[in-house]
Kinemage of the C-alpha trace (Angstrom):
@kinemage 1
@onewidth
@group {chain A} dominant
@subgroup {mainchain}
@vectorlist {calphas} color= white
{ca met a 1} P -22.486 5.373 60.238
{ca ser a 2} L -20.704 5.373 63.586
{ca arg a 3} L -16.957 5.805 63.317
{ca glu a 4} L -16.097 2.897 65.614
{ca phe a 5} L -17.470 0.349 63.125
{ca arg a 6} L -15.054 1.302 60.368
{ca lys a 7} L -12.295 -1.120 59.552
{ca asp a 8} L -9.892 -1.966 56.776
{ca ile a 9} L -11.594 -3.635 53.808
{ca lys a 10} L -9.211 -5.677 51.722
{ca gly a 11} L -8.837 -4.335 48.212
{ca arg a 12} L -10.786 -1.124 48.848
{ca gly a 13} L -9.633 2.390 49.639
{ca ala a 14} L -12.728 3.584 51.469
{ca ser a 15} L -13.893 1.830 54.618
{ca ser a 16} L -17.560 2.767 54.397
{ca asn a 17} L -20.268 4.355 52.318
{ca phe a 18} L -20.645 7.949 53.435
{ca ser a 19} L -24.109 9.391 52.928
{ca asn a 20} L -24.807 11.137 49.654
{ca arg a 21} L -25.092 14.890 50.308
{ca tyr a 22} L -28.121 15.071 48.048
{ca asp a 23} L -30.135 12.284 49.679
{ca ser a 24} L -32.950 13.360 51.973
{ca leu a 25} L -32.872 9.991 53.764
{ca thr a 26} L -29.803 8.319 55.237
{ca tyr a 27} L -29.191 4.908 56.777
{ca glu a 28} L -27.402 4.462 60.102
{ca ala a 29} L -25.415 1.201 59.940
{ca thr a 30} L -25.045 -1.201 62.815
{ca glu a 31} L -21.933 -3.179 63.684
{ca glu a 32} L -23.618 -6.284 62.284
{ca asp a 33} L -24.112 -4.489 58.973
{ca phe a 34} L -20.497 -3.398 58.880
{ca asp a 35} L -19.277 -6.955 59.429
{ca asn a 36} L -20.810 -7.763 56.047
{ca tyr a 37} L -18.248 -5.444 54.459
{ca gln a 38} L -15.296 -7.526 55.522
{ca asp a 39} L -15.430 -10.378 53.014
{ca glu a 40} L -14.584 -9.031 49.563
{ca glu a 41} L -16.203 -12.047 47.907
{ca lys a 42} L -19.638 -11.037 49.174
{ca pro a 43} L -21.921 -9.327 46.638
{ca leu a 44} L -21.789 -5.956 48.438
{ca leu a 45} L -18.146 -5.517 47.526
{ca arg a 46} L -18.075 -7.075 44.098
{ca thr a 47} L -17.496 -4.529 41.373
{ca glu a 48} L -20.768 -3.788 39.620
{ca ile a 49} L -20.675 -2.671 35.987
{ca leu a 50} L -23.414 -0.204 35.087
{ca lys a 51} L -24.252 1.204 31.662
{ca asp a 52} L -23.631 4.876 31.044
{ca ser a 53} L -26.104 5.893 28.358
{ca ser a 54} L -24.527 9.300 27.654
{ca arg a 55} L -24.774 10.285 23.991
{ca thr a 56} L -21.611 12.401 24.016
{ca ile a 57} L -18.090 11.580 25.161
{ca ile a 58} L -15.985 14.732 24.745
{ca ser a 59} L -16.238 17.087 27.719
{ca gln a 60} L -15.057 20.692 27.704
{ca asn a 61} L -13.187 21.994 30.713
{ca lys a 62} L -13.716 25.606 31.747
{ca ser a 63} L -11.582 25.636 34.907
{ca pro a 64} L -8.746 28.137 34.356
{ca asp a 65} L -6.184 26.171 36.375
{ca ile a 66} L -6.585 22.854 34.546
{ca gly a 67} L -4.105 22.317 31.729
{ca phe a 68} L -6.482 20.939 29.121
{ca thr a 69} L -9.659 21.998 27.349
{ca tyr a 70} L -11.130 18.728 26.090
{ca ser a 71} L -11.250 15.332 27.755
{ca ile a 72} L -12.905 11.958 27.430
{ca asn a 73} L -13.779 9.589 30.238
{ca ser a 74} L -15.028 6.145 29.307
{ca tyr a 75} L -15.595 5.236 32.962
{ca arg a 76} L -17.396 6.972 35.816
{ca gly a 77} L -16.215 5.781 39.196
{ca cys a 78} L -12.829 4.127 39.560
{ca glu a 79} L -11.969 0.680 40.817
{ca his a 80} L -8.459 1.804 41.770
{ca gly a 81} L -10.005 2.970 45.032
{ca cys a 82} L -7.530 5.753 45.823
{ca ser a 83} L -8.605 7.083 49.214
{ca tyr a 84} L -7.783 10.682 48.290
{ca cys a 85} L -9.387 10.775 44.825
{ca tyr a 86} L -10.812 14.227 44.057
{ca ala a 87} L -13.354 12.643 41.685
{ca arg a 88} L -15.221 10.760 44.413
{ca pro a 89} L -17.904 13.477 44.894
{ca ser a 90} L -18.907 13.087 41.229
{ca his a 91} L -20.575 9.781 42.105
{ca glu a 92} L -23.048 11.623 44.314
{ca tyr a 93} L -24.580 13.172 41.182
{ca leu a 94} L -25.382 9.624 40.076
{ca gly a 95} L -27.180 8.863 43.330
{ca his a 96} L -24.336 6.915 44.950
{ca ser a 97} L -21.978 7.303 47.856
{ca pro a 98} L -18.521 8.783 47.245
{ca gly a 99} L -17.160 6.005 49.462
{ca leu a 100} L -17.315 2.330 48.553
{ca asp a 101} L -19.861 2.965 45.801
{ca phe a 102} L -17.375 5.105 43.886
{ca glu a 103} L -14.915 2.232 43.611
{ca ser a 104} L -17.378 -0.646 43.253
{ca lys a 105} L -20.193 0.751 41.058
{ca ile a 106} L -18.523 1.645 37.785
{ca tyr a 107} L -20.405 3.207 34.887
{ca val a 108} L -19.050 2.372 31.452
{ca lys a 109} L -19.671 4.102 28.136
{ca glu a 110} L -19.857 1.000 25.996
{ca glu a 111} L -20.302 3.063 22.843
{ca gly a 112} L -17.407 5.366 23.731
{ca pro a 113} L -15.296 4.702 20.601
{ca lys a 114} L -18.359 5.091 18.360
{ca leu a 115} L -19.340 8.363 20.052
{ca leu a 116} L -15.788 9.627 19.723
{ca arg a 117} L -15.725 8.836 16.021
{ca glu a 118} L -18.981 10.725 15.525
{ca ala a 119} L -17.585 13.743 17.395
{ca leu a 120} L -14.354 13.842 15.382
{ca met a 121} L -16.278 13.617 12.113
{ca lys a 122} L -18.137 16.870 12.831
{ca pro a 123} L -16.879 19.799 10.726
{ca ser a 124} L -16.642 21.907 13.890
{ca trp a 125} L -13.943 19.654 15.355
{ca lys a 126} L -10.464 20.906 14.487
{ca gly a 127} L -8.233 18.209 15.941
{ca asp a 128} L -7.680 19.740 19.376
{ca val a 129} L -5.715 17.833 21.994
{ca ile a 130} L -7.877 15.440 24.021
{ca met a 131} L -6.989 14.482 27.576
{ca met a 132} L -7.754 10.948 28.773
{ca ser a 133} L -8.185 10.369 32.531
{ca gly a 134} L -9.259 13.911 33.234
{ca ile a 135} L -11.417 12.533 36.040
{ca thr a 136} L -11.157 8.773 36.523
{ca asp a 137} L -8.303 6.552 35.379
{ca cys a 138} L -8.736 5.324 31.803
{ca tyr a 139} L -6.615 2.236 32.607
{ca gln a 140} L -8.436 1.127 35.734
{ca pro a 141} L -8.800 -2.678 36.093
{ca leu a 142} L -12.032 -2.888 34.067
{ca glu a 143} L -10.172 -1.627 31.004
{ca arg a 144} L -8.449 -4.987 30.717
{ca lys a 145} L -11.852 -6.501 29.944
{ca met a 146} L -13.780 -3.601 28.390
{ca gln a 147} L -10.980 -2.160 26.201
{ca leu a 148} L -12.831 1.127 25.815
{ca thr a 149} L -9.660 3.162 26.208
{ca arg a 150} L -7.949 1.111 23.515
{ca gly a 151} L -10.959 1.561 21.259
{ca cys a 152} L -10.863 5.332 21.724
{ca leu a 153} L -7.112 5.391 21.083
{ca gln a 154} L -7.646 3.512 17.828
{ca val a 155} L -10.118 6.178 16.746
{ca leu a 156} L -7.749 8.976 17.727
{ca ala a 157} L -4.927 7.319 15.798
{ca glu a 158} L -7.130 6.902 12.747
{ca phe a 159} L -7.870 10.629 12.726
{ca lys a 160} L -4.323 11.493 13.817
{ca asn a 161} L -5.874 13.481 16.655
{ca pro a 162} L -3.366 14.254 19.449
{ca ala a 163} L -3.990 13.051 22.981
{ca ser a 164} L -2.419 13.174 26.417
{ca leu a 165} L -2.915 10.504 29.072
{ca ile a 166} L -2.308 10.156 32.777
{ca thr a 167} L -2.588 6.894 34.685
{ca lys a 168} L -1.438 4.895 37.687
{ca asn a 169} L -1.779 1.580 35.903
{ca ala a 170} L 0.967 -0.327 34.083
{ca leu a 171} L -1.742 -1.722 31.795
{ca ile a 172} L -0.992 1.286 29.615
{ca thr a 173} L 1.939 -0.590 28.055
{ca arg a 174} L -0.585 -2.920 26.392
{ca asp a 175} L -1.293 -0.144 23.895
{ca leu a 176} L 2.319 0.511 22.973
{ca asp a 177} L 1.567 -0.324 19.343
{ca ile a 178} L -0.900 2.566 19.057
{ca phe a 179} L 1.332 4.999 20.954
{ca thr a 180} L 4.214 4.214 18.614
{ca glu a 181} L 2.105 5.234 15.634
{ca met a 182} L 0.814 8.370 17.358
{ca ala a 183} L 4.333 9.444 18.339
{ca lys a 184} L 5.291 9.683 14.663
{ca tyr a 185} L 3.167 12.817 14.272
{ca asp a 186} L 3.654 14.238 17.809
{ca gly a 187} L 0.282 12.871 18.759
{ca ile a 188} L 0.834 11.402 22.219
{ca leu a 189} L 2.087 12.542 25.621
{ca ile a 190} L 1.906 10.336 28.717
{ca tyr a 191} L 2.234 10.904 32.446
{ca ile a 192} L 2.548 8.058 34.926
{ca ser a 193} L 1.484 9.081 38.440
{ca val a 194} L 3.611 7.915 41.366
{ca thr a 195} L 2.417 8.825 44.847
{ca ser a 196} L 4.893 6.795 46.874
{ca leu a 197} L 7.723 4.318 46.313
{ca asn a 198} L 6.653 2.437 49.437
{ca ala a 199} L 4.765 -0.584 48.111
{ca asp a 200} L 3.021 -1.262 51.420
{ca leu a 201} L 1.791 2.315 51.726
{ca ala a 202} L 0.708 2.386 48.079
{ca ala a 203} L -1.261 -0.822 48.590
{ca lys a 204} L -3.283 0.898 51.304
{ca leu a 205} L -3.590 4.303 49.639
{ca glu a 206} L -4.323 3.009 46.134
{ca pro a 207} L -5.376 -0.616 46.612
{ca arg a 208} L -6.116 -1.618 43.015
{ca thr a 209} L -3.498 0.379 41.174
{ca ser a 210} L -0.207 -1.004 39.888
{ca arg a 211} L 2.515 -1.040 42.523
{ca pro a 212} L 5.270 1.602 42.295
{ca ala a 213} L 7.845 -0.737 40.735
{ca ala a 214} L 5.385 -1.662 37.972
{ca arg a 215} L 4.708 2.005 37.216
{ca leu a 216} L 8.419 2.750 36.936
{ca lys a 217} L 8.737 -0.250 34.640
{ca ala a 218} L 5.924 1.166 32.521
{ca ile a 219} L 7.857 4.439 32.203
{ca glu a 220} L 10.905 2.442 31.124
{ca thr a 221} L 8.935 0.481 28.525
{ca leu a 222} L 7.302 3.576 27.035
{ca ala a 223} L 10.527 5.575 27.012
{ca ala a 224} L 12.441 2.749 25.319
{ca ala a 225} L 9.850 2.802 22.532
{ca gly a 226} L 10.344 6.525 21.983
{ca ile a 227} L 7.093 7.626 23.603
{ca pro a 228} L 7.255 11.007 25.389
{ca val a 229} L 6.623 10.006 29.001
{ca gly a 230} L 6.913 11.770 32.310
{ca val a 231} L 6.092 11.323 35.970
{ca asn a 232} L 3.416 13.073 37.981
{ca val a 233} L 4.150 13.158 41.721
{ca ala a 234} L 0.524 13.286 42.695
{ca pro a 235} L -0.960 13.724 45.012
{ca cys a 236} L 1.948 14.880 47.122
{ca ile a 237} L 0.631 14.299 50.651
{ca pro a 238} L 2.232 16.609 53.219
{ca gly a 239} L 3.364 14.757 56.309
{ca leu a 240} L 3.029 11.378 54.623
{ca thr a 241} L 4.636 11.190 51.163
{ca asp a 242} L 6.107 14.648 50.476
{ca his a 243} L 9.564 13.557 51.664
{ca glu a 244} L 9.642 10.999 48.834
{ca met a 245} L 9.480 13.565 46.031
{ca pro a 246} L 13.260 13.722 45.338
{ca met a 247} L 13.602 9.949 45.047
{ca ile a 248} L 10.424 9.567 42.972
{ca leu a 249} L 11.808 12.098 40.505
{ca lys a 250} L 15.173 10.334 40.405
{ca arg a 251} L 13.733 6.857 39.938
{ca ala a 252} L 11.429 8.130 37.192
{ca lys a 253} L 14.319 9.881 35.435
{ca asp a 254} L 16.424 6.710 35.677
{ca ala a 255} L 13.550 4.832 34.055
{ca gly a 256} L 13.455 7.252 31.131
{ca ala a 257} L 11.042 10.012 32.132
{ca lys a 258} L 11.690 13.309 30.337
{ca phe a 259} L 9.366 15.621 32.248
{ca ala a 260} L 7.581 15.854 35.573
{ca gly a 261} L 4.791 17.567 37.443
{ca tyr a 262} L 3.305 17.488 40.918
{ca thr a 263} L 0.078 18.397 42.693
{ca pro a 264} L -0.377 18.789 46.450
{ca leu a 265} L -3.159 16.780 48.061
{ca arg a 266} L -6.636 18.232 47.539
{ca leu a 267} L -9.535 17.311 49.817
{ca pro a 268} L -12.643 18.848 48.232
{ca ser a 269} L -16.116 18.195 49.571
{ca thr a 270} L -16.721 14.604 50.694
{ca val a 271} L -13.147 13.558 49.904
{ca leu a 272} L -12.123 15.087 53.243
{ca pro a 273} L -14.064 12.724 55.538
{ca ile a 274} L -13.138 9.718 53.398
{ca phe a 275} L -9.416 10.487 53.545
{ca ser a 276} L -9.662 11.394 57.220
{ca glu a 277} L -11.272 8.026 57.846
{ca trp a 278} L -8.515 6.334 55.844
{ca leu a 279} L -5.918 7.952 58.108
{ca gln a 280} L -7.800 6.774 61.191
{ca val a 281} L -7.921 3.199 59.885
{ca his a 282} L -4.451 2.879 58.337
{ca glu a 283} L -2.224 5.585 59.866
{ca pro a 284} L -3.869 6.629 63.160
{ca leu a 285} L -0.614 7.833 64.722
{ca lys a 286} L 0.016 10.143 61.755
{ca lys a 287} L -3.529 11.409 61.314
{ca asp a 288} L -3.163 14.701 63.185
{ca lys a 289} L 0.291 15.324 61.704
{ca val a 290} L -0.980 14.878 58.149
{ca leu a 291} L -4.140 16.950 58.564
{ca asn a 292} L -2.205 19.754 60.239
{ca ala a 293} L 0.319 19.646 57.397
{ca val a 294} L -2.550 19.930 54.901
{ca lys a 295} L -3.729 23.028 56.769
{ca asp a 296} L -0.212 24.450 56.443
{ca ile a 297} L -0.525 24.481 52.650
{ca arg a 298} L -4.219 25.403 52.539
{ca gly a 299} L -4.290 28.688 54.434
{ca gly a 300} L -5.236 27.042 57.727
{ca arg a 301} L -8.063 25.047 56.158
{ca leu a 302} L -8.302 21.450 55.040
{ca asn a 303} L -9.402 22.440 51.555
{ca asp a 304} L -8.901 25.407 49.280
{ca pro a 305} L -11.474 25.602 46.445
{ca asn a 306} L -9.985 28.712 44.829
{ca phe a 307} L -8.685 28.485 41.264
{ca gly a 308} L -4.921 28.615 41.065
{ca ser a 309} L -4.061 28.124 44.722
{ca arg a 310} L -6.062 24.876 44.929
{ca met a 311} L -3.598 23.219 42.534
{ca arg a 312} L -0.471 24.598 44.199
{ca gly a 313} L -1.221 25.417 47.813
{ca glu a 314} L -0.036 28.538 49.581
{ca gly a 315} L 2.214 29.575 52.416
{ca ala a 316} L 5.763 28.653 53.451
{ca arg a 317} L 5.257 24.909 53.291
{ca ala a 318} L 3.765 25.075 49.797
{ca asp a 319} L 6.651 27.279 48.701
{ca gln a 320} L 9.149 24.759 50.074
{ca leu a 321} L 7.394 21.959 48.200
{ca glu a 322} L 7.573 23.898 44.949
{ca gln a 323} L 11.248 24.751 45.519
{ca met a 324} L 12.066 21.109 46.244
{ca phe a 325} L 10.350 20.065 43.029
{ca glu a 326} L 12.238 22.609 40.946
{ca ile a 327} L 15.604 21.842 42.574
{ca tyr a 328} L 15.391 18.108 42.023
{ca cys a 329} L 14.000 18.425 38.518
{ca arg a 330} L 17.093 20.441 37.669
{ca lys a 331} L 19.351 18.002 39.511
{ca trp a 332} L 17.987 14.942 37.749
{ca gly a 333} L 17.594 16.636 34.360
{ca leu a 334} L 13.804 16.658 34.099
{ca asn a 335} L 11.798 19.273 32.166
{ca lys a 336} L 14.873 20.234 30.142
{ca glu a 337} L 13.138 19.615 26.833
{ca glu a 338} L 9.811 20.938 25.652
{ca phe a 339} L 7.343 18.457 24.236
{ca his a 340} L 4.429 19.667 22.152
{ca leu a 341} L 1.411 17.876 20.786
{ca ser a 342} L 0.531 18.740 17.214
{ca ser a 343} L -2.814 18.886 15.428
{ca glu a 344} L -1.209 19.484 12.042
{ca ser a 345} L -1.716 15.876 10.940
{ca phe a 346} L -5.395 15.748 11.920
{ca lys a 347} L -7.468 14.442 9.047
{ca arg a 348} L -10.878 12.873 8.782
{ca pro a 349} L -10.822 9.467 7.100
{ca thr a 350} L -12.450 9.155 3.723
{ca asn a 351} L -14.379 6.052 4.767
{ca gln a 352} L -15.968 4.722 7.915
{ca leu a 353} L -13.922 1.555 8.258
{ca ser a 354} L -12.647 0.995 11.778
{ca phe a 355} L -8.942 1.424 12.417
{ca asp a 356} L -7.019 -1.500 13.809
{ca ile a 357} L -3.347 -1.862 14.590
{ca asp a 358} L -2.029 -5.393 14.582
């Protein structure tokens, strides 16, 4: 697709459908075709729900620089539409584009809670911590209707199996009743991601996520209920949002966050052209500045695939980012306490009745 046809599409992070790397045939769009993208009410841009017929739901992570071993993802693709999302290339394995397809063709594991129950009932399962949103956000807009995340949480609570969650959506407060029960046995840990406090920028970067004020309110609500909650400054985009880190940490602490983390922007595979296109459409005057800043923390490249450094960056600018994070965490009193998830209460139920919290 020719670059000059790409424009802002209301409610979407990507501005086009980049070709799938694994397709032998590609389609070259015309300007007339692209005009069809502009009206979000047209069928091309309506979110399409597709059935994921997977027979398992727990995935095992073997990457040494990822802080969890097991995860569940009830959704493949993410309607949040974050332009920088590292999970976009995963949609290519399903035969789709990592662009608009990723945020408009969402696969759902309708039997997710049932599959999770079956997995936890196996004698080989020992109650290990399960991460939710390891790839796509478990509280993306479809969750309001599908309630697959809530169903999985109910199963986890029934087994008293510990879980950690990370999300950009304030919808998470809907499940406060379950989190309250899980907190009683050190069974829940939550991170709320905040990329920017600038609502206008967030609306362009992450078009269908909750706005920054709503995320901070979610932290406040969870913290007030005694739920261990922290903030994840991620991704931290050099040259665009990195200067906001101190204030994000402060606002999160003021809301009740107890701990914090951060991750510099990653642009693996086809995420790079999608984010580069986003800059051209939404921040053309900052495009070169941002991409050059990314190179500063990626050894002169736009992406670093190496374990360890890919999650931190390298060089003077990456060091400064890490130092800023540590300084302001100390200043605002974050990461002072250690929070641990416990599997000690894990127990298989004696019957197969479903668990429900009123």
